[in-house]
Backbone bond lengths (Angstrom), bond angles and torsions (degrees), N, CA, C in turn:
res aa  C-N    CA-C-N  psi(-1)  N-CA   C-N-CA  omega(-1)  CA-C   N-CA-C  phi
1 X - - - 1.464 - - 1.506 109.70 -
2 X 1.426 116.85 -40.91 1.468 117.39 178.02 1.517 113.28 -61.83
3 X 1.298 115.62 -35.26 1.407 122.70 175.92 1.553 115.70 -62.86
4 X 1.317 109.93 -42.13 1.501 117.83 176.86 1.555 107.76 -66.16
5 X 1.308 120.54 -43.72 1.442 122.75 -177.90 1.561 109.73 -65.99
6 X 1.331 117.75 -38.06 1.408 119.23 -179.14 1.416 113.37 -69.33
7 X 1.401 118.76 -38.38 1.368 127.28 173.30 1.456 116.61 -61.22
8 X 1.309 114.69 -42.66 1.510 123.79 174.01 1.531 109.63 -62.66
9 X 1.338 118.63 -50.09 1.450 120.48 176.17 1.482 114.81 -53.47
10 X 1.317 116.88 -42.74 1.466 123.21 -178.93 1.557 110.95 -63.90
11 X 1.318 113.19 -42.26 1.483 120.89 -178.55 1.561 109.09 -64.10
12 X 1.381 115.67 -44.87 1.422 118.20 178.77 1.551 111.49 -66.38
13 X 1.314 118.20 -36.80 1.456 118.00 174.90 1.512 116.27 -62.43
14 X 1.327 113.05 -38.72 1.485 121.12 176.71 1.466 114.04 -69.67
15 X 1.368 115.65 -28.79 1.453 121.23 178.96 1.555 111.73 -82.89
16 X 1.260 119.70 -16.65 1.425 124.84 -170.74 1.565 103.43 -77.01
17 X 1.400 114.83 140.91 1.477 117.71 178.07 1.511 110.15 -69.15
18 X 1.366 113.79 149.61 1.488 121.27 178.42 1.550 110.13 -66.42
19 X 1.344 115.42 142.05 1.475 116.60 178.14 1.516 107.17 -72.32
20 X 1.390 113.53 136.97 1.443 121.58 -178.14 1.548 111.01 -70.96
21 X 1.287 115.62 -23.36 1.456 119.51 -172.85 1.579 109.36 -97.49
22 X 1.307 118.72 12.64 1.516 121.17 171.99 1.430 107.94 -111.10
23 X 1.362 116.69 131.12 1.430 125.78 177.48 1.583 109.78 -121.90
24 X 1.261 118.63 136.30 1.499 120.60 178.09 1.526 108.03 -87.18
25 X 1.277 120.11 123.16 1.531 124.42 177.41 1.534 104.61 -139.11
26 X 1.323 111.91 129.99 1.508 114.41 175.45 1.495 114.91 61.97
27 X 1.241 118.06 29.30 1.519 123.77 179.61 1.514 114.37 75.37
28 X 1.402 117.28 12.41 1.375 124.98 -179.49 1.546 111.93 -123.24
29 X 1.327 118.35 162.13 1.463 119.71 178.53 1.548 105.82 -107.06
30 X 1.325 111.19 132.46 1.483 119.57 -177.60 1.576 111.80 -119.44
31 X 1.300 118.43 136.16 1.381 122.81 179.81 1.506 109.55 -92.18
32 X 1.396 117.54 118.34 1.432 127.48 -179.43 1.468 113.73 -91.85
33 X 1.324 118.13 -6.82 1.476 123.63 -170.07 1.555 114.79 -52.01
34 X 1.365 117.03 -33.28 1.384 119.87 -175.26 1.547 109.75 -104.62
35 X 1.332 120.33 14.34 1.422 117.40 -169.67 1.602 110.22 -85.05
36 X 1.295 114.70 149.07 1.471 121.16 170.46 1.485 109.66 -70.09
37 X 1.260 120.38 138.46 1.528 127.39 -178.49 1.470 104.61 -88.28
38 X 1.330 119.35 123.85 1.467 127.06 174.53 1.570 109.11 -85.22
39 X 1.325 115.41 149.84 1.400 119.85 176.32 1.437 111.34 -114.81
40 X 1.378 120.12 153.81 1.504 123.85 -173.34 1.567 103.96 -101.54
41 X 1.321 113.11 126.45 1.484 119.30 176.06 1.452 111.47 -124.28
42 X 1.318 114.89 -171.67 1.531 123.77 -178.15 1.469 113.56 -81.97
43 X 1.342 115.25 -167.61 1.390 121.06 -173.73 1.485 112.80 -69.75
44 X 1.402 122.81 138.88 1.417 118.59 172.41 1.552 116.39 -75.44
45 X 1.328 117.42 -0.77 1.439 119.53 176.23 1.517 107.04 91.62
46 X 1.299 117.77 167.94 1.405 125.12 178.71 1.495 115.16 64.39
47 X 1.324 118.56 -171.46 1.441 120.17 176.70 1.454 109.94 -112.16
48 X 1.338 114.00 -179.81 1.507 122.49 -174.73 1.518 108.67 -58.19
49 X 1.261 114.73 -33.44 1.463 116.28 -174.02 1.560 110.31 -66.44
50 X 1.323 119.55 -20.13 1.495 120.61 173.35 1.556 107.86 -101.72
51 X 1.258 123.89 4.85 1.416 124.91 179.26 1.533 109.83 -121.43
52 X 1.320 116.12 28.23 1.539 116.71 -178.11 1.513 104.63 -89.65
53 X 1.268 120.45 158.25 1.545 125.41 9.35 1.546 112.03 -92.30
54 X 1.298 116.10 157.28 1.414 119.34 176.56 1.611 104.07 -83.17
55 X 1.282 116.02 161.19 1.464 119.81 174.90 1.511 112.61 -118.97
56 X 1.331 114.27 -27.86 1.515 123.07 171.82 1.520 104.45 -141.08
57 X 1.416 118.01 120.60 1.398 116.53 -179.26 1.512 108.93 -160.88
58 X 1.418 111.52 171.99 1.528 117.93 -175.32 1.569 106.84 -91.57
59 X 1.326 110.33 175.07 1.407 121.62 -169.86 1.573 114.20 -72.56
60 X 1.427 117.33 -28.69 1.427 113.89 -179.29 1.512 115.13 -107.92
61 X 1.349 116.28 41.85 1.470 118.74 176.87 1.554 107.27 -89.79
62 X 1.371 115.97 142.49 1.370 120.37 -174.29 1.486 112.49 -74.04
63 X 1.365 116.83 146.51 1.457 119.83 169.75 1.501 113.41 62.13
64 X 1.380 118.87 31.15 1.378 118.25 -173.67 1.594 109.60 -112.06
65 X 1.249 112.65 60.93 1.489 118.63 176.59 1.518 105.81 -101.84
66 X 1.414 122.05 -23.38 1.315 128.07 -179.87 1.613 114.06 51.60
67 X 1.319 114.99 17.74 1.461 119.51 -174.34 1.517 110.59 -67.67
68 X 1.277 116.42 -46.54 1.500 119.21 -178.75 1.498 110.53 -52.74
69 X 1.321 118.47 -42.90 1.475 119.65 -174.38 1.604 109.06 -89.10
70 X 1.320 114.21 -12.89 1.480 117.44 -178.25 1.488 113.24 62.15
71 X 1.284 113.48 38.31 1.580 122.00 -172.67 1.497 109.77 -113.63
72 X 1.289 117.65 125.11 1.435 126.29 -176.64 1.533 109.24 -73.37
73 X 1.343 113.67 159.23 1.496 124.18 174.67 1.460 115.43 -156.60
74 X 1.299 117.51 160.71 1.489 118.48 175.57 1.601 107.91 -97.90
75 X 1.312 115.63 125.29 1.437 121.59 171.46 1.491 107.88 -104.63
76 X 1.371 114.00 101.34 1.440 117.31 -178.67 1.467 117.48 -82.79
77 X 1.393 117.63 -2.63 1.411 122.69 165.43 1.533 115.57 64.50
78 X 1.395 122.65 22.55 1.430 124.56 -179.60 1.452 111.57 -66.69
79 X 1.327 118.92 131.26 1.566 122.11 171.08 1.497 107.64 -120.31
80 X 1.354 117.57 32.03 1.436 119.37 175.57 1.552 112.93 102.30
81 X 1.402 113.41 0.27 1.503 116.19 -174.57 1.510 110.23 -95.39
82 X 1.362 118.59 -6.67 1.508 118.43 176.50 1.498 107.74 -110.52
83 X 1.359 115.07 123.35 1.485 118.54 -177.45 1.575 107.13 -96.49
84 X 1.241 123.34 -18.44 1.440 127.92 179.21 1.479 108.92 -129.86
85 X 1.282 118.14 120.17 1.419 127.34 -166.44 1.518 106.50 -119.41
86 X 1.366 124.22 130.02 1.428 126.59 173.98 1.526 108.62 -148.68
87 X 1.348 115.75 99.50 1.453 117.38 -173.28 1.567 110.88 -134.20
88 X 1.294 115.38 147.31 1.432 122.76 169.43 1.525 109.73 -94.00
89 X 1.338 113.16 154.54 1.465 119.57 170.60 1.553 110.75 -65.33
90 X 1.310 117.54 166.84 1.495 121.85 179.66 1.556 106.50 -138.17
91 X 1.261 113.65 144.50 1.538 121.38 173.05 1.499 110.01 -78.91
92 X 1.310 120.86 -9.97 1.512 127.84 -177.38 1.556 102.61 -78.71
93 X 1.349 113.22 130.34 1.495 119.26 175.58 1.448 110.38 -64.47
94 X 1.310 121.17 105.15 1.426 130.72 -177.89 1.543 109.62 59.82
95 X 1.364 113.27 77.73 1.461 119.84 -179.86 1.547 105.38 -88.46
96 X 1.313 114.11 114.28 1.478 121.86 -177.81 1.507 111.54 -105.14
97 X 1.300 117.95 0.32 1.461 121.46 -176.49 1.469 119.14 -113.24
98 X 1.381 110.93 -6.83 1.525 119.96 179.11 1.508 109.01 -62.75
99 X 1.337 120.34 123.07 1.487 119.90 -179.24 1.502 111.95 -84.33
100 X 1.306 114.61 170.97 1.529 121.90 -175.91 1.571 106.34 -62.50
101 X 1.378 114.16 141.83 1.427 122.83 171.67 1.569 109.95 57.16
102 X 1.342 117.87 35.07 1.450 125.19 179.06 1.493 110.81 -121.73
103 X 1.354 111.96 129.63 1.392 113.65 177.83 1.577 114.60 -84.00
104 X 1.326 117.56 135.75 1.426 120.28 -171.52 1.556 109.28 -70.41
105 X 1.308 118.46 154.10 1.354 123.18 -179.86 1.579 104.17 -83.56
106 X 1.256 122.89 -8.94 1.473 130.16 -178.62 1.392 110.09 -128.30
107 X 1.303 119.85 114.06 1.500 120.85 -177.17 1.557 109.02 -129.13
108 X 1.319 112.61 177.54 1.516 121.37 -178.80 1.547 109.53 -78.99
109 X 1.389 112.62 144.22 1.476 114.35 164.42 1.536 108.23 -92.06
110 X 1.279 114.36 163.49 1.456 115.12 174.39 1.520 114.35 -59.70
111 X 1.376 114.79 -35.42 1.447 121.49 178.18 1.511 112.00 -62.48
112 X 1.412 117.48 -36.41 1.350 120.30 178.55 1.596 112.29 -67.10
113 X 1.252 116.91 -40.16 1.410 123.01 177.50 1.490 110.87 -62.98
114 X 1.375 115.86 -47.02 1.465 123.34 173.62 1.505 113.40 -54.50
115 X 1.327 113.21 -46.77 1.548 119.94 -179.23 1.478 108.31 -62.02
116 X 1.288 117.39 -38.64 1.465 125.56 -177.16 1.615 107.87 -65.30
117 X 1.323 115.47 -45.08 1.493 115.88 177.68 1.512 111.25 -65.06
118 X 1.336 119.58 -38.97 1.414 123.47 170.34 1.560 115.50 -55.14
119 X 1.336 112.29 -44.16 1.454 119.61 177.51 1.485 113.87 -60.51
120 X 1.380 111.98 -35.91 1.413 116.94 -178.54 1.628 116.44 -85.52
121 X 1.300 110.00 2.90 1.451 125.21 177.95 1.514 115.50 75.07
122 X 1.404 115.99 30.01 1.418 120.50 -176.03 1.558 106.70 -73.47
123 X 1.334 116.82 131.95 1.542 121.38 175.14 1.516 114.52 -82.74
124 X 1.324 114.97 -3.29 1.527 118.80 -178.57 1.472 106.46 -136.89
125 X 1.399 115.15 170.56 1.441 117.45 169.41 1.504 116.95 -89.80
126 X 1.356 114.09 17.29 1.451 123.42 179.53 1.526 109.64 -84.16
127 X 1.343 116.89 143.23 1.494 116.18 171.41 1.591 108.31 -152.90
128 X 1.301 117.82 166.99 1.372 126.69 176.98 1.514 107.90 -125.00
129 X 1.328 113.39 169.57 1.491 120.38 173.36 1.509 106.15 -112.39
130 X 1.337 116.74 117.48 1.450 119.69 171.40 1.547 110.51 -82.58
131 X 1.281 115.68 144.92 1.564 123.92 -176.19 1.457 106.97 -123.29
132 X 1.268 116.70 124.39 1.546 122.12 172.84 1.464 104.80 -105.86
133 X 1.332 115.93 118.78 1.467 124.11 -178.38 1.473 108.96 -99.18
134 X 1.287 120.00 130.44 1.526 120.19 171.39 1.502 102.73 -124.33
135 X 1.412 111.43 126.96 1.465 116.23 -174.88 1.537 106.46 -144.40
136 X 1.365 117.06 177.59 1.367 125.82 179.81 1.588 108.94 -107.45
137 X 1.327 113.43 35.70 1.435 120.78 -177.56 1.495 112.31 71.33
138 X 1.320 116.65 12.51 1.486 126.15 170.30 1.519 107.65 -114.23
139 X 1.290 116.70 131.25 1.479 121.14 -179.64 1.587 114.77 -57.85
140 X 1.341 119.89 134.08 1.394 121.65 162.87 1.548 109.72 -93.59
141 X 1.369 112.92 166.60 1.455 116.32 -176.40 1.479 112.25 -115.89
142 X 1.394 112.57 123.13 1.499 114.80 176.07 1.604 101.29 -87.56
143 X 1.253 113.44 118.27 1.494 120.16 -178.79 1.567 109.28 -88.17
144 X 1.314 118.28 -35.57 1.496 115.49 -175.75 1.507 106.32 -175.33
145 X 1.319 112.24 157.12 1.452 125.32 175.15 1.534 111.42 -147.72
146 X 1.355 118.24 129.42 1.476 124.63 -172.32 1.502 111.18 -126.73
147 X 1.327 115.97 142.65 1.443 120.96 165.45 1.542 106.90 -116.57
148 X 1.365 118.67 120.80 1.374 122.14 -163.68 1.526 110.45 -120.51
149 X 1.327 115.63 140.34 1.491 122.92 168.60 1.486 105.75 -93.40
150 X 1.323 118.12 106.87 1.438 122.90 -176.66 1.467 112.64 -72.07
151 X 1.430 113.96 -33.26 1.442 119.34 -176.29 1.614 111.50 -69.57
152 X 1.331 112.50 -49.98 1.458 117.54 173.42 1.510 117.09 -78.65
153 X 1.341 116.03 -9.02 1.472 122.92 -176.54 1.540 110.06 57.80
154 X 1.248 114.76 52.23 1.532 114.98 178.46 1.561 109.84 -137.04
155 X 1.331 112.10 156.14 1.523 115.47 174.42 1.575 109.17 -85.06
156 X 1.214 115.43 123.39 1.508 120.96 176.97 1.526 110.80 -77.03
157 X 1.380 115.25 -53.61 1.473 123.32 -177.84 1.470 110.23 -145.31
158 X 1.375 115.67 149.62 1.384 118.18 -171.84 1.574 111.50 -144.82
159 X 1.312 116.00 141.80 1.557 116.60 162.90 1.480 101.08 -121.47
160 X 1.382 109.69 113.57 1.533 114.83 179.86 1.530 105.69 -147.87
161 X 1.283 118.95 84.49 1.464 121.89 -174.53 1.475 118.12 -71.30
162 X 1.360 117.46 -1.36 1.457 122.01 177.00 1.575 112.52 96.59
163 X 1.319 114.42 -169.75 1.491 119.68 -176.70 1.489 111.36 -51.86
164 X 1.323 118.84 133.64 1.424 121.40 -179.28 1.456 113.37 97.42
165 X 1.254 121.90 -24.53 1.538 127.85 -177.59 1.467 111.66 57.26
166 X 1.348 115.77 -148.94 1.491 126.06 178.41 1.468 108.25 -129.55
167 X 1.328 114.17 121.15 1.500 117.74 176.64 1.494 109.24 -74.43
168 X 1.350 111.17 132.11 1.541 116.88 173.88 1.422 108.21 -120.02
169 X 1.395 113.62 124.35 1.498 123.44 175.00 1.484 107.35 -108.58
170 X 1.371 121.08 120.01 1.430 119.68 178.44 1.476 117.60 -60.10
171 X 1.347 117.49 115.61 1.506 117.43 177.41 1.512 110.52 -71.97
172 X 1.327 119.29 -21.89 1.414 120.46 -179.40 1.597 107.15 -136.75
173 X 1.344 110.29 75.78 1.417 114.87 -171.19 1.569 119.32 -60.69
174 X 1.292 115.74 143.93 1.421 121.65 179.03 1.512 112.50 116.07
175 X 1.369 113.01 157.88 1.435 120.32 -178.04 1.543 113.48 -62.38
176 X 1.325 113.36 139.83 1.527 114.62 174.57 1.445 113.95 103.40
177 X 1.331 119.84 1.46 1.445 119.87 -176.27 1.597 110.98 -131.48
178 X 1.239 124.94 96.12 1.382 128.40 -176.36 1.647 107.59 -61.41
179 X 1.288 115.68 124.85 1.460 117.38 -171.40 1.504 114.94 -101.85
180 X 1.390 114.55 -25.65 1.447 118.67 179.46 1.468 113.57 -138.54
181 X 1.345 122.43 171.44 1.428 124.36 173.61 1.578 109.77 -133.55
182 X 1.226 115.00 145.15 1.514 120.92 167.11 1.545 104.57 -100.38
183 X 1.326 120.17 124.30 1.462 120.99 -170.71 1.525 110.39 -121.41
184 X 1.260 113.76 148.37 1.493 121.11 173.21 1.527 114.18 120.44
185 X 1.350 115.29 8.21 1.457 117.87 178.06 1.586 111.41 -81.21
186 X 1.310 116.11 152.03 1.433 121.90 175.42 1.504 111.49 -160.44
187 X 1.331 115.52 153.64 1.419 119.50 171.97 1.527 110.69 -96.27
188 X 1.356 121.87 0.90 1.392 125.80 179.61 1.499 112.07 -50.73
189 X 1.366 116.36 119.47 1.427 120.27 177.25 1.485 118.49 79.12
190 X 1.357 118.29 -4.91 1.451 120.09 176.92 1.558 113.90 -71.91
191 X 1.253 117.17 151.09 1.461 122.38 171.44 1.517 108.97 -78.83
192 X 1.455 115.70 109.92 1.328 120.28 -174.77 1.555 118.68 -70.08
193 X 1.405 111.05 -11.60 1.473 114.97 -179.40 1.628 109.78 -88.20
194 X 1.406 114.46 -7.64 1.496 116.88 178.91 1.507 110.49 -72.93
195 X 1.235 115.81 167.85 1.567 123.67 174.76 1.465 108.76 -101.83
196 X 1.348 116.28 135.48 1.472 121.50 -177.22 1.565 113.45 -131.47
197 X 1.322 114.11 152.84 1.495 118.59 -177.79 1.483 106.93 -146.39
198 X 1.384 114.78 157.61 1.479 120.60 174.76 1.515 107.80 -113.06
199 X 1.311 118.22 161.19 1.456 124.19 -178.26 1.427 106.28 -146.93
200 X 1.503 114.91 133.37 1.458 119.85 178.11 1.528 106.82 -132.98
201 X 1.352 115.47 142.68 1.481 123.35 178.71 1.490 106.65 -130.30
202 X 1.360 117.07 127.66 1.401 125.92 -179.52 1.579 109.54 -131.93
203 X 1.276 116.75 127.00 1.473 119.17 174.35 1.479 110.66 -111.33
204 X 1.333 117.62 159.11 1.538 124.83 -179.11 1.511 111.44 63.34
205 X 1.367 117.39 34.20 1.505 116.74 173.84 1.516 106.78 -65.79
206 X 1.351 114.18 134.55 1.398 116.43 -171.49 1.498 116.43 -131.91
207 X 1.399 114.37 6.74 1.483 122.73 -175.21 1.558 107.49 -146.70
208 X 1.306 111.42 -157.14 1.447 117.66 -178.80 1.586 111.31 -62.62
209 X 1.245 121.18 178.16 1.547 125.77 -174.12 1.494 110.25 -65.13
210 X 1.290 115.54 136.11 1.515 127.37 165.16 1.502 107.19 -83.28
211 X 1.378 114.15 149.42 1.513 119.64 -174.48 1.434 109.53 -133.12
212 X 1.408 116.51 149.43 1.458 124.37 177.45 1.488 110.26 -125.12
213 X 1.296 116.51 127.91 1.489 125.49 -171.47 1.548 113.49 -125.84
214 X 1.326 114.68 145.32 1.497 117.66 168.37 1.534 112.41 -78.36
215 X 1.370 111.14 131.44 1.550 115.66 -178.76 1.510 104.03 -130.98
216 X 1.361 119.16 111.51 1.439 120.59 178.43 1.504 111.77 -69.72
217 X 1.277 117.82 145.48 1.499 120.53 -177.87 1.540 108.66 -135.74
218 X 1.362 114.29 148.01 1.407 120.87 177.93 1.533 112.60 -77.71
219 X 1.292 114.59 -41.73 1.560 123.40 -178.97 1.507 107.03 -135.84
220 X 1.310 117.04 157.35 1.481 121.84 179.22 1.456 111.35 -58.97
221 X 1.357 118.60 142.84 1.428 125.11 174.38 1.568 110.21 -75.98
222 X 1.319 125.53 136.73 1.468 125.74 172.43 1.543 107.08 -71.74
223 X 1.359 113.70 160.95 1.414 114.91 170.90 1.524 110.63 -71.50
224 X 1.303 122.97 149.71 1.343 124.17 176.61 1.528 115.04 -56.30
225 X 1.379 116.97 128.22 1.394 122.01 -177.68 1.515 115.99 77.47
226 X 1.308 116.03 1.66 1.490 115.35 -174.28 1.491 113.90 -84.88
227 X 1.390 116.94 -19.22 1.462 120.47 175.61 1.572 109.92 65.85
228 X 1.329 116.29 -148.02 1.424 120.15 -178.60 1.511 115.07 -64.26
229 X 1.357 120.76 -36.50 1.493 117.77 175.44 1.501 109.62 -63.53
230 X 1.309 122.91 -29.35 1.399 119.96 177.34 1.447 113.33 -75.00
231 X 1.310 119.94 -31.07 1.534 120.80 173.48 1.490 109.08 -64.71
232 X 1.361 117.16 -47.02 1.460 122.31 -178.89 1.530 111.85 -61.78
233 X 1.334 115.36 -41.91 1.450 118.25 177.81 1.488 111.61 -65.60
234 X 1.392 118.40 -39.65 1.442 120.43 176.09 1.511 113.55 -62.45
235 X 1.300 117.84 -35.57 1.473 121.32 178.14 1.495 112.11 -69.04
236 X 1.362 115.70 -41.81 1.408 119.69 176.49 1.502 116.54 -62.50
237 X 1.476 107.95 -39.52 1.479 114.50 -179.61 1.481 109.83 -67.34
238 X 1.321 121.06 -37.37 1.491 125.66 177.55 1.564 108.80 -64.61
239 X 1.318 115.68 -43.26 1.448 116.22 178.81 1.503 113.03 -58.42
240 X 1.380 114.58 -50.45 1.520 120.40 177.83 1.541 109.33 -63.12
241 X 1.295 120.73 -34.43 1.455 122.27 177.71 1.461 112.15 -62.15
242 X 1.352 118.28 -45.70 1.402 124.41 -175.74 1.537 109.65 -66.22
243 X 1.423 116.41 -38.80 1.427 116.78 178.52 1.504 114.58 -66.05
244 X 1.355 113.37 -39.12 1.497 120.64 175.88 1.545 110.97 -63.53
245 X 1.319 118.37 -41.18 1.507 119.56 -179.58 1.456 112.27 -70.95
246 X 1.369 117.59 -25.10 1.471 118.15 176.64 1.492 110.99 -62.48
247 X 1.461 111.87 -40.98 1.426 120.96 -177.11 1.584 109.16 -68.47
248 X 1.325 116.04 -32.15 1.406 116.89 -176.62 1.510 111.22 -84.88
249 X 1.252 118.83 -15.77 1.612 120.29 -175.42 1.365 110.99 -59.26
250 X 1.418 121.04 -32.32 1.478 120.68 -173.53 1.478 108.23 -82.53
251 X 1.394 119.88 -3.41 1.583 118.88 -177.94 1.433 106.86 -64.63
């Protein structure tokens, strides 16, 4: 009888639809239901030398030693031979051995990220992720980007537009020019003793390596083309984000 019940339960579990708010990352399941949704915006301006340090980037990016800030990053070394890229950040200073879809054994603490923003002269705990796209004049697809609390095993913020992702065509192609930003990230209310990591997934990579950088911001970026409604929406989103983070800080 017990065997029959167990078999029935297994069949029901297999027949049940997958939860839409669960994503597999690094061989683990992550709940995105409480995540802040990030927005895609335009270039933060400047070159990568003013938007360091990178968190996930390729081998030939300029000024990517991160030594001054003492901040680790994943160097996935793509020279055009990887068409689908899925990498976590790493707390190791220039981690060249971390495999695809693999969580590093060394990650950032919230305090390290906070110290980095202070090092970069940020007046707020808010930041964005600059994206440098390198392509062959054919769009590559940003499938997803996640900011993860590894200690609480939760998704803090996510850009995950669903099937098909978002096509990114470099407006200023070539290494050294951030082309887009992911906006809406903040340390407000986070437990700084927790460990954190970033994750990025790109499909259809067709040229040299794309790169992801931390960019401190004084105020939230509006969505491209959103005008004043976008600014107001960004402010409201940040207010809600800060309230939610204060509740999580005690976790």
